N, C-alpha and C positions, 0 to 999 in steps of 0.2 A: 412525563404528567400526560393530563388530557389532550387531545389534539384541538386546536383553537376552535374548530368548526363541529366539534361534538361535546357539547356542555354535560355536566352532571347537574342533579337537582336534588337537594336536602329537603326532606318531609320531617318536620316535628323534631328537628334539631336546634331550635332556639333561633334560627336565620330566617327572616322574612324576605321573601324576594321582593326586588326592586319593583317589577311588575309581573303580571300574570304568565307563567311559562308558556311555552308554545305547545299545545296538544299533539301536532304532529310529530314533535321531535321528543317529547315526553312520554308518549303512548298513553292510551286510556288509563290503565291501571295507575301509573305515578301521578298522571293528571287529577283523577279524580281522588286519590288518595290526599292529595294536596288541597284541593276543593274542601274534602271532609274535614281535614284538620285545620282549615281555615275558619270553618264554621264551629269549632268546638266539638268534633266528635273523638272519641277515644282512639286515635291511630298509632299504633307502636312506631317509633322512629324507624326511617327508612331512607336510602337514596336511590335513584334511578339513574341508569346509563342511557342516555338518548338514543334514538334510532339510528343515529348516524355511525354509532359503534358497530352495530350491525352490518352495514353496508361495508363499513372498511374492513370488517373481519372476512366477508366473502371476497372483498378485492384483494385481501392477503392471502387466498388460497383457502380459506376456511380455517385460518391460526391465527390465534391471538396476535395484535398489534404490540409494537414494542412501546413497553412504558405501562401496558395495561396493570403488572402486578403492582407496580408503584402507586399508581392511581387507586388500586382496590385498596390497598394498605392506607391510603390518607383517608379515603372516603369511611373506612371502618374505624379510623380514629374520631371521626366526627360522631359515627353511632355510639361508641364507646363512651365519649363525653356526655351524650344524650341521654344513656341509659344507666350510666354508673358502673357498667360491667366492662370485662375485656375480653376481647376476641382470642381464644386460647389459652386463656386463664387457668390455673389449677385451683383457684380459690373461688373467684366470681366470674364465671365463664359465661360470654355473650354468644348464642347461637343464632344464626339468620337463616331465614328462606330466601331462596333465589327463584324468581318468577319471570314470566314473560308479560309484554304488555304492548302490543302493536297499537298504532293509531285508529285501528279498525277492530271492532268487536269480533273475536275467533275463539269461541267457548271451546276449551278443552283440547285444541288444536296444536299447541306446542307445549313443552315441559315446563316442569316445577321440580325443585329439590328443597326439601325442607331439613332442619338440623343441622346445617352446615356448621363446622366447628367442633363437633364431637369427636372425641378420641380416647384411644385407650388412658392418655395421661389427664384430659379432662374429665373423665367419667368421676374420678373422687371430688373434684370441685363442683360438679353439679349435684353429686350427693349431698355435700355441705350446703350448697346454696338453697336445695329445693327439700332435702330431708326425706324424698320421695325415690326410693330404689326402683321402684317399678315405672316411673316416669322415666329415670334415667335409661334404664335398659331397653324401654319400649321404643325410646326415641332414637338410640343407638342403631337398634337392629334395623328402623324404618329408614336410616339415614344409609346404612351399608346396603339394604335392597334397591332402594331408589336411586341412589348414585350407581348402582352396579347397573341397572335397567337403563337410566338415562345417558349416562355418560360412557359407558361401556357396552351397551347393547347386549347385557346379558339376559337371556329368555327368563320371564317371570316364573315358567314352569321349574326352573333349577332352585329357586328361592322356595318355591311352593312345595317342592318334594321334601325339602330339609324342614319345613314348617310342619308338612303333615307327619313328620315320623316323630317331633317334639309333641304334637297334640296328642298322637296316640300312645306316647311314654305318658304323658300327663293324665290320659283319660279325658281330655275335655274337646271341645267341639270348635272353638275358635280362638283366637290370641286374646280376646277380651277376658277369658278366663284363666290365664295362665298368671302365675304368680313370678315375682320379679326373679327369683331363683331359675325358673323354667325360660324366662325371657334372657336372662344372662346365658344360659346355656344354648338359646337359639341364635343370640348375636354372635357368638364363636362359631355355631356353625355357618352362619351367614358369612362372616369373614372368612371362613376355609372356601366357601361357594365362589366369593369373591375371587379370591387368589387363584384358584384354580381355572376360571373361565377368564377372568380378565390377564392371567398369567403376569400378576404382581399383587403383590400387597394392597391393603387396602391403604390410600394414603392418609398420614396421621398428622400430617402439617395443615393448620386451618386454612392458610392462605393457599397451598396447593388444591384444596376442596372447591375452596371458592373461585379461583381462576378456573378451574376445570369445569365447573357447574355453569358458570357464565357462558363459557364457551359452548356447551351442550344446549343451553337455551337460544343461543345464537343459532346454532346448527339445525335447531328444531323447526327453524323459520321455513327450513326447506324439506322437512320431513315428509313423507307421501300424504299423510291426511290433512297437513295444512295446504299443501299443493292443490290437493283436491277440493279443500273448502273454498280456497279462493279462486280456483275455476269455476265451480258451482255457484258463487256470489259476484263473479264479474270483478275481483279485486286485484290489484296490482302486484306481481311479485317483487316490486323494486321497494315498496315500503320501508320493509324490515323491522324489527320488533325493537323495542326499547327492554331493558332488564330491570327489575327493582329488586334490592336488596333490603331485607326488612327484620328487625329484630323478631325472634320468635317468641310468641305466647303459646302457652302449653293448653290444649285441650284435653291432653291426655293426663292430666294431673289429677284424676280421681273424680268421686261421685258428685262434687259441685263444678266440675269444668266438663267441656264439651265443644263441639263445632257444627256450625249450621250454616243455611242457605236459606233466604227469605226473599219473596218477591213482594213488592208492595201492594200489587193487586194480582188477581189470579191469571196467569199466562195463557190459561186455555179460554176461559170465559171471559176475562175482563172485568169480573165482579170487584169492586173495592174492598178488599178483603185480606187479610195478611196471610201470605202462601208460604209456609215454613216448613223445612226439614231440619232436623237436628237429631244428633247422637251424643249421648254422655260418654265421657271418657275417651274421645276420640280426636284425632285432628282433620285439617280441613280435606284433605285427599281423601278420606274415608268417605266423605259425602259425595264431593264431584266426580271421583273416578268410576262411580257405577258398580266398584266390587263389593260394596257392603249397603245392606239396607240402612235407611234413617228414619226410625219410625218412633224416637222420642220427643215428637213436638208436644203432644199433650202432657207427658210427664214433665216436661220444662214448665210448664203452665202450673202445674201441681208443686212441684219441688223447688223451683226457683221463680216465684211469682213476680218479683221484683225485677229479676233479670228479663222475662217475658214483657212485663209493662214498659221497661225501657226499651225494648226493640221494637215495641209498637210506635213509641214515639220517635227511635230514629226513622222508622218509615215514613213518618209524616214529614221529618226534617228533610230528608232525602228527596221526596218529590218536590218539595218546595224549592229546595235548590237546584235540582235538575229539570223540573218541569216536565216531568214523564215519569213512567214507571219504572222502577228501579228493581234490579236483582243485585242484592249484597250478601257479601260472606264474611263471617264474625266467628271469633273463638271466645268462649267463656273459660277464663283460668280462675278458679277458686272464687267463684260467683261473680267475677268482675268481667264485664262486656268490653271486647275489642272489634274494631272494624278494621276489615283486611282489604275489602274491595267492594267497589260499587260500579255498575254499568246499566245502561239502558236495557231493559229485560227483553230477550227474545220472546215472541208471543204468537199465538195462532191468528190467522186473519180475523176470525170471529171477534178475538179479544181485541185484537188493533183497532176495529172499527167501533165497539163500545168504548174502549178506552178514550179514543180520540174526542168522541161526541161527548162524553161524561166529563173529561176534563176541561173541554171547552165550557161546558154549563157551570163548571165550578170556578171559572175564572183563572186556570193554572195556566191555561194556554190561551192565545187570541185566534182570530179567526183564519188568519193567514198559516199559523201554523197547523191549524186543525186541517185546512184545505192541503196543505204539504203532506201531510201524513195521509189523508185519504187518496190522494192521486197516486200514491205509491200500491195501493189495494184495489185489486180487480172486484169491484164489488158486485158484479153479475155472477161471480163465482162463490159469494159468501154463503155456504150454506152447512148443514150438519144432517147427520144421518142418527135417526133413533129407532131402537128396536121397539117394533110393534108387537110381536110375539115369536116364540122361539121357533113355532112351526116344528118341523121333523129333528130340529137341531136338539143337541142335549146340553145340558149345564155341567160343565166339569169343575169347576172352582171361581174363587173370586182373587182378584190382584188388585194393587193400587193405580189407579188411574192418574195419567200424567198428561192426559190430552184427550179433548172431548172427540165424539163423532163414533161412527160404528165402522169397522173395517172385517173384509171376509176376504178370505184368499187361501191358497194352500201353504202348508207349512214348509218353511227354509229354515235349515239349521246353520247356515253360514252366509257370509254377504255374498259369497261367489253365486250360490244356488238361488239367492234372492235377484240377482241381477240376471241369471240365466231364465228364471220363470219370466221376468219382464220382458226378454227380448223375444219371448215365445208368445207374448202378448196375453199373459195369464198375470193373475193378483196374486202375490204372495205375503204371508205373515212372516216376518223375521223372528226366529224364537232364539234365545240366546241364554247363557246363564248371567251375564251381565250386561249392564248398558255401558259399553265401551265406544270411544269416539273413533276407535280404530275401524268400526263397522259403517263409517259414513257411507260409503257408496251403497252397501247393502240396504241403510236406513232410508236412502234417496230413492232406492228400487221398489222398495217394499210398500205396500198399503199400510201396515201396521207394524208395531214392534210390540214383542211380550219377552219380560226377562224374569230370571228367577230371583235375581238380587237386585240391589241399586234402588235409588230413591226418586221421586219427582224431579228435583234440582240437580240430577246429575248432569254433567255436561252432555251427555249422549241424550237423554230426555229433552234437554234444553233444544238442541240440533233437531231432534225430531219434532216439536212442537213448532219450531220456525219453519221446518219444510210442511208443516199442515199436516203430520202424520199422527193417527191414533197410537196412544203409547201407554201401555200398561206394564209396570215394574214391580218388584218385590212379590213375585207369584211364589209363596212357599210350597205349594203343592206341586211345582214344575220340577221334574227330573230329566234330566237330557242325556242320552246314551249316543254321543257322536259316532262312535265307532259303528253302531247298528243303524245310525240314520234314523232314531225314532226317539221320540219323548214321553213320559206319562205324566198324567195329571191326577193326583190322588190316587195312583195306583193303575190307572187305565191307561193303556198304552195306544199312542197314535203314531203312525208313520210319515216320515217326510213324504209331502205331496198330499196327506189327508187335509180335508177342508176344516178351517179354524174360523171362528168369529169372536172378534173382541169388541165389547161393549165399554166406550171411554167414558160413559156416563156414572156407570154405578162399579165398572171394574170387573164385571162378569166375563167368563171365558166359556165358549160354547163349541162342541164338536159338530161340524156341519156349517150350514149357511141359514142365519136368522132372518126373518121377514124384517124390513125396514120401511120407515117413510122420511121424506126430506122436509127440513124446517129451514126458515130464512129468518133473520132478525128485522122484521119488518119495518118497526119503530126506529131503529138505529138506521136503517138503511133511507127512510124517507128524511130523517136529518140531513144524512150525509149527502143525499140528492140537492137538498135546498143550499148546503154550502157550497157546492161545486157548480151551481147554477152562475153564468155570466152576472156580472153585478148588473141588476135591472135599471138602477140608476145611470150606469155609465153611458 
């Protein structure tokens, strides 16, 4: 069973903790789920393996420690009692997600696997439980792909090739347009891809899947992008990550379901307004991975107004509970809202200043907390560029703004090129198909980021804002020809090295360099200066 120094934590399983759990041991994800459940927010039942398990995993040579399987089985019985479902059941199956959760926020730097517990034998049971064959086969094909990529490091391109063949056969442009029969055939294709590249069949035992996924999440603590993120942010490699196992809820259950991410305030400007990305008939990884655009926020207001209203109330409750701007992930299943995560939202320096000052005015934080936040900001460098006129630059198209300011630089079509341009003393614009956290070094090196897909709340866009970078996403007019090292905007081709300008205020993309002016938030800066003055009466 569990090592006495490595506790597990139950969330929403009808067992109240005798005292508040340790954030350092439980990790932010589990700890914040516990707090949300404690104040009555709708959180699916879960359990968390503390950070000590991760440290023990690496002490064992990156191998699961003895007794882990028995421990997972025991905790799954707690989830079964809380949910009324059974893991591996052919009648009422319980599926779970497996997510990382360090004591420090590391958005998108470690791995997640969804739909654990689904197998050939469980498919009929999930069909009976949901009455939704498209949901079942969509979830199964997602599991096979993510398990293959995360646990066995199978290249995404292998699954993408199988997907492209099925889309071509069906005459469709995306998986959202495939019916359940096409998804069933695609799942079988994915199972073949998995067996070919993993050199073993896809595991059909639910505990086999769970144990392997937990190990893969621990292993991702030492993945290249996680190590680089900790290096850039001065974080210790010795902390380790907790792992949270949570009952699945299904945003891919149809027209009244979906997945979303919201900030309680605008993370670019600091404005007190809900900042939300949502996609109907989707799972959470569709939003945060950066592989898919999330443009259904306005449609959510129209088609599910009560859900949107509830999200607004949740936003207020979260700020009151955590006394800071929050970024929260949620799923809507059959018009019912579930909260999956919340954390202090990463924000641009301009937004950080405004939020600290305004939350002080609102009484949400006190002067000492405001000073603590402001002490971490270089006030002398808080400024943003704004386009005065295009000048000789030509407007190409418009994208979705995920970070304020203006960025001017030469096109770089991968992270290596962006870093090379920076080393040469020039400025780069990183132009990519999707906003992926694998590009963290390129994002850090670039002046700005432009992507063809992805949303404002994808993990990579979050990281770009944290680094103060201009970021435009979801640029439908952008086509990249990586082999020829060029890209097109609404049919106009530009070569790598050509100059591009990104306007983060309105999402405009220009060929050439625009003319800019510099703005500073003078009123907020004056307030901050007064707060940071030594106490006059002291």
